[in-house]
N, C-alpha and C positions, 0 to 999 in steps of 0.2 A: 504494499499500500504506500502511495506516495502522499507525504503530510504536507499541507500548506502551510507556509511560514507565518500566514496572516491570521490562524488561529490555533488553540492551543490543542497539543496532542492528546487523542482519545485514547483512554486508559481503562483497562478491566483488571479487576483484582479476583484470582481465583484461590479460594480458601479464606474468604472475606470474613467467614464467622468466628475463625480462630484468633489468637491473641496477636500474632505476626499481621495476620491479613486486616484485622481492624486497625492495628498502627499504619500499615500501607494505605488503606483508604482514607485515613485522617492526612497521612503526608501529601497524597494526590491532591486531595481536596484544597489543601493550604497553598498548593504551588500554583502560581498565576498563569504558567506555560503549560499547565496540564488539566485535562477533565475527565474527572471519573465517570464512566458511561453504565458500569456493570459493576455488580457486586454478584459474585457466584460462591455459594455455600454449599454443604455437603448435600447432595440429592436434588441440586438445580441443574437445569439443562445447560451445558456449556455453549448450545448453539445461541444462548442470548448474547454472547459474545460478539459473534459476528452480526447478530440483528441489531445492535447497540452500535455498529459501526467503529468498534474499537481497532486501532492500530498497533498498540502493545498491549499485551497481556502480562500481568505479575504472577507467576505460579507460586502459592506457599501452601500448597497442599499436604499430602502425604506420599511416603515412596511407592506406595503400591498403585496409586493412580497418575503420577506426575509424568510417567513417559508417554503413555497415552494422551493425556491433555496437551502436551508438546507436539507429538505426532499430529493430533487435529489442528492446533493452531497454525502449524506449518503448513498444512494442507490447505488452510484458507487464508493464506498469504499474511498471518498476524505475527509481528514479532513478539518473542517470548523472553522475559525476564525471570530466571528461575531460581528460587532459594531452596527448594526442596532436595534434600540429599538423598541417598541410597542409588544413585545412578551407578551402573558398571560399565567396565570398558566394552561390553557387548552392545549396552543400550546406547552408549554413546557413540559407537561406530553405526549403529543403524540410525541414529538423527544426523548425522554427517552424511550418509549416503542419501537421505531423504533430502536434505539441503541443498546437494548438488543439482536436483531437478527443482528448486524452489527459488529462482532468481531474485536478490535481492532481499530475502527474508534473513534475519538475523536472530540468533539465538544467544543469549547468556547465561550460563549455569555457573552459579556463585556460591561455593562452599560457606562464604561468610561476607555479609554485605557491611561489617564494620570496618570503616577505614583503617582503624588502629591494626585492626587483626590482619588486614592486607599488607600493611606495614611490616607487621612482624613476620608475616612470613617471608617478604622479601628480605628483611635483616636476617632471618634465620639462614637462608640460603648464602647470603655472604659468610655470615659467621662459621658457617659449616666446614669451610674451607682450613679453619685455623684451630680446630679443636679435635683431639682423639675421640671424644665422648660426646654423645648427645642424645638426649632422651626427652620425650613429650608427655605432659600429663594435661588432659583434657577434662574440664568439669562443667556438667550442664544440669539443668532440671530432671525431675524424675519422670517427667512425661515424654522426654526425648526417645524416639524409636529405635535409632540406631547407634552402634557403636563400634568401634570409634566413630568420632563425628567426622563429617566431610571436611572440616576445617582442619583437624589433625592429621586425616589421610593426605590432605594437600600439602600439608606443612612439612610432612615426611618426605613426601616426594622432592620438596623444596631443598630439603637438607639432603637427600641423596644426591641431586644434581651437583650441588655444592662440593660435595664430597669427592664425587666422580670427577670434577673440573680440577680438583686440588690433587688427584691420583691417591687418595685415601683408601686403604682396605677397609674390612669389616670394624664396626665398633667394639672395642675389647669387652669382652664378657666372659668370665671364667666360669660361669654357672653351669653346674652338670645335673644337678637335680632341681626339678621345679614342677612336683606333680600337681599343684595346685594352680599354676599359672600364674603365679605371683609377679613374674617379671613382664607381664602384661602381652599384648599383641606385637608382633613384629611387622611394621609395615615399611616397604622397600628398605629394608635393614636395620630401621630405626624402632625401638620399643616405645609402645604408646600403651598410658595407663589412662583409662575412663573412669571419671567418677560421675554418678547419678544420685543427686542429693536434694530433697525439697529446699528451697530458698534460694538455689543458683539459678542463674540465666544461662551464661555462656561465657566460659572462663578457659585460657589456654596458658601453660607455662613450658617455656622451651630451655630444658637445662644444657648447657654444653661444658665441659670440663676438660681442663688442660692440666699440666705438671704444676701444682702449687695453687691453681685458681679455678674458679668457677665464673662462667658469664650465664645470666638468667634474661630471657625475655619473657616479658609476662603482658596479656591483654585481659582486660575485664571488661563485660557489658552488664552493666547493672541494670538496664531498663531495654526494652526492644526498640525504643525510639533510637537506640544508638546505630541501629541498621538502617535507617531510613534515609540519611545522605545518600549511601551507597546503592539503595533501591532506585532512588531518584535518579543518580548518575547513570544507571544502567537503562533506565527508561528512556532518558534524553540521548543517550549515545548507540543504543542498540541498532538502529537502523542505518547508522553510519558503518555499522560492522557486520556486512553480510556473512553467512556462515556461521558454524559453531566457535564460541568463545567459551573456554573455563576458565574461571576466576576473574575476579573484578580487576585484577591488576593487568588485565589485557586491554582494559580501557584507561589505564593509568599510566603516566610516564614516571616509570620508575626505573630506567634503564634495562 
C-alpha cells in the first residue's frame, strides 16, 4: 500500500485487548502522524484490518497465531510490525519466501522494542570480543509463554557473532554433572538463565568475565510504555524497508 504524505498512516493493532496491545493503541492514538483504525482482540475477524484500510498492523498476539496473522497481512499488502516471539528459523524462512512475491511489503519482527534493550544487544556484541566468559540472565513476568525470551536469544546470537569475529572458542565451563539443568539453556554457545516471577516486567543482565574483572550490561523495563517508542519507530519505518527485518536495530543507525 502507498501512503499519502498528506495524511496520517492508518494503523491496526492485533492483540489489542492485552496489556501490550492496549499500550500500543494508546501510543498510536497519541501520535499526530498515525491513525488507529482497527483494534483486533481475541475472537475478532482479522479481515477487519483490511476493511478499515490499515496500511500497517502491529501484531502483539501470542506465538501460536502470530505466523498465520503475518501471512494473512502480507497476502493483503499490509506492512507488519511484530512483537510476538516464538518464531522459528522454519517460520522465518517461510515468511521470507512469501515476501519475495509481495513487492514493497515490509515486516519487522522485533524481539524487544525497548530502545535500551536494543542498545544493550549491540553493546553486548561489541563487548563479546574482549571477554573469555559471557552469560545471560533474563527475567520476565509470570505470564510470559516462552523461555528463553526472544530478547535473550537475540542477545546470545549477537554475543556469538562478536566472539566469532574475535576468533574466540567456546566459553570456558568445567561443569561435568548438571542433572537438574542448573547451568540453564545453551543458545548459540551462550548459557541463558530464565526467571519467571510475579512483579517483573522485562529485564536482562549480560555478564562478561575476564581475568580479574567483570563487565555487566543490564536493561530493565518497569512498564510496558517503555516499548512504545520502539513500536512507533517500527510503524513509521516499516514501509521504507521491504522484506523481512529481524530486530529493531535494523531500523537504527548502530554501525
